[in-house]
C-alpha positions in Angstrom: 19.6 -18.8 -8.3 16.3 -16.6 -7.5 15.9 -13.5 -9.4 15.4 -10.3 -7.1 13.8 -7.2 -7.6 16.3 -4.5 -9.1 15.3 -1.5 -7.0 18.5 1.2 -7.1 17.2 3.7 -4.5 19.5 5.2 -2.2 23.2 5.7 -2.2 25.1 2.5 -4.0 26.8 0.3 -1.7 27.6 -3.4 -2.3 27.6 -5.9 1.0 30.7 -8.1 1.3 30.1 -11.3 3.1 33.1 -13.9 3.0 32.1 -17.5 3.2 33.4 -18.0 6.8 31.2 -15.2 8.1 28.2 -16.3 6.1 28.4 -19.7 7.6 28.9 -18.4 11.3 26.2 -16.0 10.7 23.9 -19.0 9.7 24.8 -21.1 12.6 24.5 -18.6 15.3 21.0 -17.6 14.1 19.6 -20.7 13.7 20.9 -21.7 17.1 19.1 -19.2 18.6 16.1 -19.7 16.7 15.7 -23.5 18.2 15.7 -21.8 21.5 13.7 -18.6 20.8 11.5 -19.0 18.0 8.0 -17.8 18.4 5.0 -20.2 18.4 2.7 -18.8 15.8 -0.3 -20.6 14.4 0.7 -20.0 10.7 4.1 -21.7 11.7 1.8 -24.9 12.1 0.8 -25.2 8.5 2.4 -25.3 5.0 -0.9 -24.7 3.2 0.1 -21.9 0.6 -3.4 -20.1 1.3 -2.9 -20.0 5.1 0.4 -18.7 4.7 -0.9 -16.1 2.0 -3.2 -15.0 4.3 -0.8 -14.5 7.2 1.6 -12.3 5.1 -1.1 -10.4 3.8 -2.3 -9.6 7.6 1.0 -8.9 9.0 1.7 -6.2 6.6 2.1 -3.2 8.7 0.3 -5.0 11.5 1.4 -6.2 15.0 1.5 -10.0 15.3 -0.8 -9.8 18.7 -3.5 -8.3 16.4 -3.0 -10.8 13.8 -3.4 -14.2 15.6 -6.9 -13.7 16.8 -8.1 -12.2 13.4 -6.0 -14.9 11.6 -7.9 -17.8 13.0 -11.2 -16.0 12.8 -10.7 -15.5 9.2 -10.0 -19.0 8.2 -13.1 -20.4 9.9 -14.9 -18.1 7.9 -12.8 -18.5 4.4 -11.1 -21.9 5.1 -9.8 -22.0 1.3 -9.2 -19.9 -1.9 -12.4 -21.2 -3.2 -14.5 -19.9 -0.3 -12.8 -16.6 -0.3 -13.5 -16.2 -3.9 -17.1 -16.7 -3.8 -17.4 -14.2 -1.0 -18.7 -10.6 -1.5 -16.4 -7.4 -1.4 -18.5 -6.2 1.4 -18.2 -9.7 3.3 -14.7 -9.7 3.5 -14.1 -5.9 4.5 -16.5 -7.1 7.4 -14.5 -9.8 8.5 -11.1 -8.0 8.1 -12.5 -5.3 10.5 -10.4 -3.8 12.5 -7.2 -4.5 11.0 -6.9 -1.7 9.2 -5.8 -0.7 5.6 -8.7 -2.1 4.2 -7.4 -2.5 0.7 -5.6 -5.7 1.7 -8.6 -8.0 2.1 -10.1 -6.8 -1.3 -6.5 -7.6 -2.8 -6.7 -11.2 -1.3 -10.1 -11.8 -2.7 -8.9 -10.7 -5.9 -5.9 -13.1 -5.8 -8.5 -15.9 -4.5 -10.8 -15.0 -7.6 -7.9 -15.2 -10.1 -6.3 -18.3 -8.6 -9.6 -20.4 -8.9 -10.2 -19.0 -12.5 -6.8 -19.3 -13.8 -5.2 -22.0 -11.8 -7.9 -24.4 -10.5 -7.8 -23.0 -6.9 -3.8 -23.8 -6.5 -1.5 -20.8 -5.9 1.4 -20.8 -8.5 4.6 -22.3 -7.2 7.0 -20.0 -9.2 8.0 -16.9 -8.2 7.0 -15.3 -11.9 3.4 -17.0 -11.4 3.3 -15.3 -7.7 4.3 -12.0 -8.9 1.8 -11.9 -11.7 -0.9 -11.9 -9.1 -1.8 -8.4 -8.5 -1.1 -7.6 -4.9 1.8 -9.9 -4.3 5.1 -8.4 -4.3 8.7 -9.3 -4.0 8.6 -10.2 -0.4 5.2 -12.0 -0.3 6.3 -14.1 -3.2 9.7 -15.3 -1.2 7.7 -15.9 2.0 5.1 -18.3 0.1 7.7 -20.1 -1.9 10.1 -20.7 1.2 7.1 -21.1 3.7 4.7 -22.9 2.2 6.9 -24.5 -0.9 10.0 -25.3 0.8 11.9 -23.7 -1.7 15.2 -21.9 -1.2 13.6 -18.2 -1.8 15.1 -15.1 0.1 13.1 -12.6 1.8 13.5 -9.0 2.6 10.6 -7.1 4.8 11.3 -4.3 7.2 12.6 -6.5 10.0 15.1 -8.5 7.7 16.3 -5.4 6.0 17.3 -4.0 9.2 19.3 -7.0 10.5 21.1 -7.5 7.5 22.0 -4.0 7.1 23.1 -3.6 10.8 25.2 -6.5 10.7 26.8 -6.4 7.4 27.2 -2.9 6.5 26.4 -0.7 10.0 23.5 1.3 11.2 23.9 4.4 9.3 25.0 3.1 6.1 22.8 3.4 3.0 22.6 0.3 1.2 20.4 -0.2 -2.1 17.8 -2.9 -1.8 19.4 -5.0 -4.5 22.4 -5.2 -2.6 20.4 -6.5 0.3 18.4 -9.0 -1.8 21.4 -10.5 -3.1 22.6 -10.9 0.6 19.9 -12.4 1.7 20.4 -15.0 -1.4 24.0 -15.7 -0.3 23.4 -16.3 3.1 20.6 -19.2 2.5 21.4 -22.5 4.1 20.1 -24.8 1.4 17.6 -27.2 2.6 17.0 -25.0 5.8 15.3 -22.1 4.3 12.0 -22.0 6.1 13.9 -21.8 9.9 16.5 -19.6 8.6 13.9 -16.9 7.1 11.6 -17.2 9.9 14.6 -16.7 12.6 15.6 -13.7 10.5 12.2 -11.9 11.1 11.9 -13.1 14.6 15.4 -11.5 15.5 14.5 -8.3 13.8 11.0 -8.2 15.8 12.3 -8.9 19.2 16.0 -8.2 19.4 17.2 -6.2 16.9 14.1 -3.8 16.9 14.1 -0.2 15.3 13.9 1.2 18.8 15.7 0.1 21.8 17.3 -3.0 20.2 18.8 -5.8 22.8 22.1 -5.9 21.3 23.5 -7.9 24.7 20.8 -10.7 23.6 21.9 -10.9 20.2 23.6 -14.0 19.1 25.2 -12.0 16.2 26.6 -9.2 18.3 30.4 -10.1 18.0 30.1 -10.1 14.4 27.8 -7.2 13.8 29.1 -3.9 12.1 26.7 -1.7 14.2 27.6 -3.0 17.8 27.1 -1.7 20.2 24.1 0.8 19.2 23.1 3.4 21.4 20.6 1.9 24.3 21.3 -1.4 23.2 
């Protein structure tokens, strides 16, 4: 089982998820994803570097802004080696106008470390990825599942919202530790890539923070928060 961070902020609350409910959750979510999954450029690759670039760019930035910059960045820096050889000023310029300008410097630092220590190849283990400054629990899980095909859970803002609303309730405080454990238990072994992408897509397009589209949600019948106001 994949270890998850032990963050204990907020009121204590475990999340109960019986096996039949977990199976229904997976089945409905994956069926929805087959019909509604977004066609994004980073979903056409399993290259670890390209996956990492997309995940760093998507931090606190809308997908529509990331797509053109992602393509431009990879034309300029097609590999970890190319990025490691660039100057800090060059990568800051190439990143503009995405904002949060510490991100390209962290990405360059990761590239330089990987080239120096690992021969230009990102580690394939959670511990190895977390040892790289700038890679946290979510990004490590994303690289493991989207690039290396491992059964690794993820928990970003969208996934956290979906899991909390469905399994605990909109206004029920749940510790991140409990949500990481739930994300791990929900994984359909061998289909983690689609499952994790589906969770993120559902949170980004249906189970949104504001004006959720509850009527279009495949999980509405089993959701502890349904119906949400305005949904």
